[in-house]
PLY file of the C-alpha trace (Angstrom):
ply
format ascii 1.0
element vertex 56
property float x
property float y
property float z
element edge 55
property int vertex1
property int vertex2
end_header
5.47 -6.15 1.33
3.59 -9.33 1.81
3.91 -12.67 3.51
5.74 -14.38 0.31
3.72 -17.71 -1.54
1.58 -18.62 1.59
-0.37 -15.99 3.42
-3.37 -16.93 5.38
-6.66 -15.96 4.37
-9.66 -15.14 6.40
-13.27 -15.00 5.18
-14.70 -11.84 5.42
-11.32 -10.13 5.45
-10.36 -7.81 2.74
-6.94 -7.57 1.01
-5.01 -5.38 -1.10
-1.66 -6.92 -2.62
0.04 -3.97 -4.21
3.34 -4.69 -6.33
5.56 -2.04 -5.24
9.53 -1.79 -6.28
11.95 -2.96 -3.51
13.76 0.26 -2.01
16.43 -2.15 -0.77
19.88 -0.88 -2.31
18.02 1.79 -4.50
19.18 5.88 -5.27
17.29 7.78 -2.70
14.89 9.23 -5.91
13.86 5.86 -6.25
12.97 5.57 -2.52
10.89 8.53 -2.66
8.99 7.72 -5.59
8.04 4.38 -3.63
7.36 5.90 -0.79
4.72 8.75 -2.25
3.56 5.49 -4.39
2.77 3.85 -1.22
0.92 6.73 0.53
-1.30 7.74 -2.37
-2.22 4.18 -2.37
-2.97 4.57 1.42
-5.06 7.96 0.98
-6.97 6.57 -1.88
-7.93 3.50 0.33
-8.83 5.96 3.10
-11.03 7.92 0.15
-12.93 4.36 -0.59
-13.12 3.16 2.99
-13.94 6.09 4.99
-14.46 9.44 2.22
-16.24 11.62 4.79
-13.22 11.08 6.56
-11.17 11.70 4.24
-12.30 15.22 3.54
-10.94 17.21 7.01
0 1
1 2
2 3
3 4
4 5
5 6
6 7
7 8
8 9
9 10
10 11
11 12
12 13
13 14
14 15
15 16
16 17
17 18
18 19
19 20
20 21
21 22
22 23
23 24
24 25
25 26
26 27
27 28
28 29
29 30
30 31
31 32
32 33
33 34
34 35
35 36
36 37
37 38
38 39
39 40
40 41
41 42
42 43
43 44
44 45
45 46
46 47
47 48
48 49
49 50
50 51
51 52
52 53
53 54
54 55
């Protein structure tokens, strides 16, 4: 997930660079692990950015 070698940079914006396994052509078990990894990273990011909302 990303924009390759030339991602635009906008001052004042936060960027997350997650190294993920490419699920293309992988068995369903691997795809599920990638999905779960992304889900957990998003939950962690929500908790970090808005901890009061994550508790609901």
